[in-house]
N, C-alpha and C positions, 0 to 999 in steps of 0.2 A: 170409623177412627177418632178417639178419644181424643178431645179439644183442649189442651194444656194452657190456651192462650189465656191473658186476662181480657175482660169488657173491650169492647170498639164500639166507637163513636163515630158516625159518620164523618164529620169534621178530623178524626187523625184515626184512620180505621185501620190502623193497623201501630198504636201508639206510637208513632212518630218522636214521640218527647223521650221516650225511652227506649234507650240501648239494646237494653237486655229487651225487650218486647219482640223489636226489631230483629233483633237473633232469634227469637223464638219462632218469629215468623218465618224465616226464612228457612231455618230445619224444618218446621213445617211445611214448607213449599216444594224442597227440593226430598222431603217423605214422598207430597205427592207426583212429581214427577216420577220418583223412582217406582211407584205402585201403580202410575198408569191406567186404566182397567180399558183404553181406548185402542184402537189402530195405531201402533209404535210410530208405523210409516206417516201416518198425521203431522206428526211430530218434528218430520225430515224431511217435506217436501217444501214447493213453492212458496203454499205460503197455511196458514193455520188460520183455520177456518172459526167463526162466531161457535157452532156447534163445540166444537175440540175445544177452546176455550173455556166453555162453561164446562164439561167435562174435567177439567183439569180444576179447573176452581171449586169446583164441587168437592172431588177429591180432596181438595187442602182448607175446606169449609167456609169457601169463602160465598159471600149469600147476598152481597149488595153491591150496587153498580161502582161506588166510590170505591170498594174493596175491588173489585173487578181492573179499574183503571190503575189502582198499585199494584195487582197483580202482572199487570201489564207490564209497568214500568220496574219490578223487580226482573220481570225476564227478558230487559232490554228490546221488546218490543212497541211498535210506536200505531197506537189505536188513530191518527191521523182525524180530519175534519168530520170523519161519518163514525165517528164511534167504531165497535166491534168488527163492520166491513172492512175497516180501512189494517185488518193488523195485520203484520208480516212477520215472518218467521227471524227467529234470532241468527245469529251469523256461525256459530257454531255446535257442533255434536261431540260431546267429550265422553269416553269411550272405556272400557278397563281392560286389561291386557296382566293378567298374572298380577302382581302387586301395584303395580303401574296404571296412569291415566295418560291415554293420549288426547288429541283432538285432532279435527280434521273440518275444513270448511264445509260448513250446511250445506253452500253450494253445488257442491261436488259426490254429497249423497243421494242418490235417487230414491232410497229405502230404508228402512229397516224393516226385518223379516224372521219371523222365527223359524226356526230351524226344519227343514222339511225330509222328507226322502233325498237322499244323495246318491245319486248311481256313480260307482267308481268307476276309473278308466284305467286300462294296464297299462306298464310304463313310464310312469308318473313316479315324482319324485316324494315322500309322505305328507310334504305341506300342500299338494294338489290332494283335496278330498276327492273332487269329483269333478260332477253337473247336475248340475237342477233346470225343472222346466220350472220358468218363472214369468207368470202371464201370456203364455205364446210362445216363450223368447226361452231360447238355453242359454245356464250360464254358468262360467267356470266358476268351482266354491274353494277359496285357497284358505286353510286354517295360517292365520296370520301370525299365533303362536311361533307354532311351525316354520312359517317363514322367517321370522327373528332367531330363532336358534333357542327359541325358550321354551322350558319343559309344557308338554301339552297337557289336557286335561281331558277325562269326557264332559259330554254334553251336561249343561245344568238348566235349571227354567231361565235362567237370566242369559242363556245363551244366544246371541243373535247374529245374522246374518247383516252387514253395513254393504248393498250394493252402491258402490262408486263407480261415478263414470267423468273419464276425462279425455277428452277427445275423440268422439264413437269408441274409445275403448271402455270397455265393462265386466265390472269383476264383483264378486260375491266375493268378502273378507269376514271372513267369521271372528267372534271375537266375546270378552266372557261377561260384556255384559252394556247398555247403556247405561252412562248415570244422570246425564241430562243433556239439556241443550239451552246454551247462553248466548250473551251478547259478551265476547272478548274486546276488549277494549286494545286497539292494533296501537295504540302511543304507549302503553305500557310498556317499562324496557326489557326488552328477552333477554336472558341469560344468555352469557357466550356457549358458542359448541362445545369447549370440555366440560360445562356440566350436564351434557344431556349423555346417556348411557350409552357405550360403545355399539350396540346393537343397534338403538337409530340413527345413531351418526347419518347414517350415509342418505336418510330417508327423512329427516328432520330439519325444520329452519331454526328449532330454539327449545328453548320451556320457557314457561311462564308460571306464575306466583299466583294462583286462585285460592282465595281465602285458607294459605295456609298450604294449599296441596299443589306440588310441582306436575306441571301436563305437558307433556309432550308436546309440541306442535309440528303435526309430520306433515310433510308434502305430497300431496296425491299426485302429483305428476313424478316425483323423484319416485316413486314407491310402483305405479301403472306401470312404469316406460324402464324400469330396472331390466339391466339385463339379467340378472337371477330371476325376475319375475318370470322372461321368457324362454329361460333355460329348464323347462320342469321335465324334460325328460330322463327316466332313473338310467 
């Protein structure tokens, strides 16, 4: 990856004296997250391991401890007293649906998987794609676009399966891509429900603005336990 950033020093690893330098670093970090070469599920589990953080840092061109600490801060990650061993995951996973961005609490997402062979199930609605075998379990796969009534599209290299679990129910939700993991400040003002797109209103708690991008806050409980989700027979 080409590195357009200015030279850094340990006292100011990301050019904190310059808003432009920090903006450039933020963009570099987002590119690193999008192109993360490791196992994507490692970013959505219960803990981000030191190895995963080092892989992410390498993707972002981060080479020393001061920069590593700043990376953790920018991700909303606490290093704790034990340094990298104390890393915990950010709070939310942001994913793409059509031209929209949505988010689930990271604690409700057991994993982020690449799409494998799906076995179709007869006499089901079109948005139920079928079932897959995932690490010894059988998992239903739902096209989240189709469920919401959005236009469907073919799978791409960015397509992912979010394995969402709530109250002993686990469903695989196919989305157009995982954009990032990050801490979302729960004290930020959430938009009124009237601003939420109609297709998501029954399953959302509102919207939030993240760096100028509107993101729909989806409630995994409302989604997984919705009547529609359980009336899947054609």
